Residue, then its C-alpha position, 0 to 999 in steps of 0.5 A: m042226049r044222056r047216056r049211062f056208063l056201065p062198067r064191063t065186068e063180064s070179062c072177069p066174073e072171078l077176080a083173080e090176081w093180076e100182077i103188073e110192075p108198080l108204077v108209082a116209082g117207075d118211068e113215065l109211060q108213053l101213051a099214043g096220041p094226046a094225053p088222056r085226062v082224069t078229073l079228081v074232085s075234093p069235097y073238103g073244106d081244106i084245099s090241101s087234100v094231100g091224098l088227092r094231090l098225090v094221086a094226081s102226081c102219080l097220074k101225071r108221071a104216068g103220062f096223063d093230064v089231070r084236072m083237079i076240082f076243089l069244093p071248099i065250103l068255107g066255114l061250114e066244117s068249123r062252125g060251132d053253132v051249126p048242129s048238122n054237117a049236111y050240105f047239098y050243092p046248088k044245081q048250078v054248082l053241079e052243072q059247072i062240075a059236070q061241065h069240067c068233067i066232060g072228056s075225062l077217062f074217069i072222075g075220082i072223088s075221095f071222101m070221109s064219112n061226114y061228106y057222105d051227103r054231098v058226095r052221094q048227091l054229086c055222084r048221082f048227078l054226074r052218073d045221070n048226066l055224063g057217060i063217064p065212070v065215077v071212082l070213089g076212094g078214101v076212108h069211107p068207101t074203104l070201110m063202107p064199100d056196100e054203102c057206096a057201090p050204088f052211086a059209083d062205078y068203081l071203088c078204090i079200097g085202101e091206097g090209091e096211087e098205083a091203083a088209079v094209074e092202072l085203072a087210067l091205063q086200062l080205060a085209056q087203052d080200052r083193054e080187056h077189063k082185068p082185075i086191078k088190085n084195090i079197084w072194085p067194080t060195081s054191078d047193079g049197085v053191088p061191089i065186086r070184091g077183088p084182091l088188095r095190094p100191099l101197102v106202100h112201104n117205102l113212102d120216099l118212092l111216092p112223088f110229091p103232092d101236085y101244086d102245078l095249078l095247070d088245070d085246077y078249079v076251086l069253088l068260090g061262092d057258087e062259081l067254079v073258077r080257075m085256081t090262081p096263085d093268089l087264090l091258092r095263097f088265100f085258101l092256104r091261109e084259111g085252113p084248119v089252123k089259120s088262127v095260129t099261123g097268121t100266114a099261108y101255110y103248107i100242110m104235109l104228111t110225113s108218115r102213114g098210119c098210127k101205132f095206137n088202137c084207139t076205139y074211136c079212130c078210123n085208123t084202127a078200123l083201116k088197120k084191120k083191112f091190111p093185117n100182117q103189114p106194117w101200118l105205121r110207115y115214115r118218110s125219111p128226113e131228107n125226103i120231107v125237107e126236099e118236098i118243103t124246099k120244092a114247095m117253097e120254090r113253087m109257092p114263095f108266099i108260104g110262111s109256115i109248115f104244118f105237119c098233120d101226121d097223127s103224131f109227129l113226135d112218135r119218131n125216134i130221137s135219131e130221126l128227129d135230130r136228122f130232120a131238125s138239122l136239115y130243116r134248120e139248114q134248108v127251110k128256116l120257117p116256123f112249123f106246127c105239128l100234132g102229137t100224142p102224150y106218149g111221144v112227148t119227151e124233153e129231149k124231143m121238145k128241145i130238138l124240135t123247138d131249136a129247129g123252129m117248132r112254134y106250136i103243138q097240138i096234143g090229144i088229151q081226150t078225157g080225164s076220166p080213167r073209165t073213159t080212158r079205158l073205153y077209148r083204149r088210150n092207156i095213159s094216166n092223168d099223172r102222165l098227162l100232167t107230166v107231159t103238159d108240164l114239160i110242154h109248159k117249160f118251152s112256153d117262152r119259145m112257142l105259142p100256147p099249146r092246143y089240147d084236144v078234148i072229146v065231148d058229148n060222149p053218150l057213153e060217159t056219165s056226168e062224173d066222167v066229164a067232171e073228172t075231165v074238168r078236174l084234170i084240165s084245172r091242173i094244167k099250167r096256163p097258157y093253153f087253148i082247149q079245143y073240143f071235138c064232139l065225139t063222132l062214132l065213125p064207121g068201122t070203129e069199135l066204139l060205134d059197135v058199142a053204141k049200136e049194141a046199147g041202142m044209141i045209134t039207130d040212123m047212121i046218116t043223121q047221127v053219124y055222117r051229118k054230125q057236126l064235129f064242132y057242135k057241142r051240146k049246150t050243157y052245164l059241164n060243156s060250159l065249164l069246159y069252155l071256161f078254161n079258154t077264158p081268164i076265169p081261174p081254173i080252181l073256180i071252174r074245178h069247184l063249179a064241177a062239184r056234185p052240188f053244182r052239177f045237181l042244180f045245173d046239169r039239167r035239161w032246163f039249163e040246155l034250153i035256156i042257153g039254147l034260147v040265149v044263143r038263138i036270140r043273140k044270133r038273130i040280133l047279131g047275125a053271127p055267133s057272139e062272145g059271152i054266154s052264147g060263145l060257150f057253144c061256138s067254135r073258137s078255132 
């Protein structure tokens, strides 16, 4: 017999603030009887899911059992030959997920905008077949609560560690439903807005992400199977930088937020939700190294560390120096990190390479001054080249750096892209250029600009389903790809000159290359090298 859960909101028609002591850093709570269970679901291709694992640790520390379900669709998010990110779970997968959710206090799902289709499908199935509340959190519900409310019972707005524990306590004790900061109930598909709690300022108070494997499941093909150490090792090798590491690697965050205000980034949109608060917050070097050493004890197969902060190098020198000293002494594994051109200095590079940094990924994004202003990046091409020259000085100690570039920006002209080609042609090799198709994320200023220009008419097909790695088969995109081949950069720069663009930067070029890609894919059954490889992911 099916029954539908309806959140009880009649007891708090006006959401006044309700203060309780923070639970993130508190003692374990003693709950009467068997520990109630919460099920957390991650739809991401990468099973690291740091945010979800942090929430799991907080719930466990508060006395709850936690089951985690990971739903990676291997290769889908990084396939450059697939134009749409749309994916729907087969019915047998939905049934297995629902079976594993039975008996939970609530089902929590965290997601970003490009997982909208599959999360909506999953939520509707769970709500139609189980009498268990569904809680949606993460970037997309925080920025688009009205859009998510029709298929959720609660929305978690902003950070969820403390809020998830409060909600679990309330449901476990069947107390009067008082408002919880950051938790918005829904009623008839509409969110009931409430107060937001302050951001967690001292990140060292948070527990480390949960890797207990006590009750974790992962989607393998069409089967939901128990996570084992061997499976965990396999999936930690299949993450976003698998081609770089060659090992199982541990992904971690050492900070939250970003100090920049790029118009295409959701960080800028999220920051507006929490005005007058420090958005960028760092963990202490001691806390970072402690997490790594504990992870190494639990997972001795880890061969490298990946710091996925937006810009690991933006820390001050004294903090990096202290981190490097502790890391050399206690960890001794190669590590990889992301950075912005603003944070790179020779002193920082020396400190980090001495500590074990073997790879860095930097966002260049564009070589066009006009697009730079549009993105609000506030950095000149000369400064970018200074940074790449500096990184090149350490090429004997590191793998070739990866420089990110944004392509297929509908607001750019042919000349804007040609300027990016000219900039890259001046960067010293070796390097790898990684291209991301511009996605106009909800809440960002660039999306508003595109909407005003009439370029976005359907958010689901043009934004949520947009494949990040799928690039248009244009002449200029093909030139950008050539930087990852042995072809001399000076030749590529000449091919971006106006006469060649006049001849080849045409619709007929896209049609011909698209036909070649389809023919080779049909013959070989997979993306190939050569001309069709120009438009396939090489990550």
